[in-house]
C-alpha positions, 0 to 999 in steps of 0.5 A: 552341605556335608562338614567334617570334625577334626579337634574342636573346629568344624570346616565345611567342605564346599562342592562346586556345582562341577563335582555335585553333578560328578557326585550325582553321576557317580550316584547314577553309576553305582546304582546300576551297577548294584542293580546289575549284581556288583558289590560296591564296597568304597566310593571316593576313596583315596589313595595318596593323590589318587581318587577311585570314585567307586571300589567295586566287586565283579561277582560274574567277571569272577570275582574281581576287584574294580577301579570305576572311574566316572566321568561326566560330561553335559555338553559335547564341547570339548568332546566325549566323557571319556575322552577326558581320561588319559594312560597317566589318570589310568596307571595312577588309579592301577597303583592305587588298586593295587595299593588297596589290594594289597593292605586288605582294607580302606581306611575306614576298615571295610575288608578289602577281598584279595582278588584279580583287579582291573578298571573300568571307565563308565562314561556318563551324559544326558541323553536326548529326551530331557532328563534319561541320563545315557552310559558307556561301560569300558571295561579292563581299559586299565 
């Protein structure tokens, strides 16, 4: 369990099982992107009401500054993971990404280069074989 200290009071951040599975999917995607040569510069980056799951540099693309939205679904009862992302979510991510780029830094002081921006979507779900994970990467959805 993570904890965050504010002043003298200590507040516990409790993650729901769904959030924990989402965190695991984000870690899976971050590892895969890193292995493919991407540089992860931020995770769960909050800008206003938007949260960017992964903020990364896609070096092969030019480089590009990319907000990566990760969507996990354990079952397909309600559709594919990628079907849960609407235009409003993409617009909010794009606006947050531009804000970060213009500021040139994350809240923790990490420098953010002034590069071309895009939003990617990575859908993650269990595969056919037990323990297998399948992902689909959609580039430049926004």
